[in-house]
C-alpha positions in Angstrom: 0.0 0.0 0.0 1.5 3.3 -1.0 1.7 6.4 1.1 -1.0 8.3 -0.6 -3.5 5.5 0.0 -2.5 5.3 3.7 -3.0 9.1 4.1 -6.4 8.8 2.3 -7.5 6.2 4.8 -6.4 8.4 7.7 -8.3 11.4 6.3 -11.4 9.2 5.6 -11.4 8.0 9.2 -11.3 11.6 10.5 -15.0 12.0 9.7 -16.2 9.1 11.9 -13.9 10.4 14.7 -15.6 13.8 14.7 -19.2 12.8 13.9 -19.1 9.6 16.0 -17.5 11.3 18.9 -20.3 13.9 18.9 -23.0 11.2 18.7 -21.4 9.2 21.5 -21.2 12.3 23.7 -24.8 13.2 22.8 -26.1 9.8 23.8 -24.0 9.3 27.0 -23.2 12.8 28.0 -19.6 12.1 29.2 -16.2 12.3 27.7 -14.9 8.9 29.0 -17.0 6.8 26.4 -15.9 9.3 23.7 -12.3 8.6 24.6 -12.9 4.9 24.5 -14.6 5.2 21.1 -11.7 7.2 19.7 -9.1 4.8 21.0 -10.9 1.8 19.4 -11.3 3.7 16.2 -7.6 4.7 16.1 -6.6 1.0 16.9 -8.7 -0.2 14.0 -7.3 2.4 11.6 -3.8 1.7 12.8 -4.3 -2.0 12.0 -5.5 -1.2 8.5 -2.7 1.3 7.8 0.0 -0.9 9.1 -0.7 -3.6 6.6 
């Protein structure tokens, strides 16, 4: 996988981080679940990009 594809995947996953973080905060009302959501998202993206 070339560098431009990896950067594209990282940019594409920025939208779920912003929108999903807002949704999680709206539902739960706390920043702890938002942090857990972002950590899981970053781990998943890291696994995809590291291939």
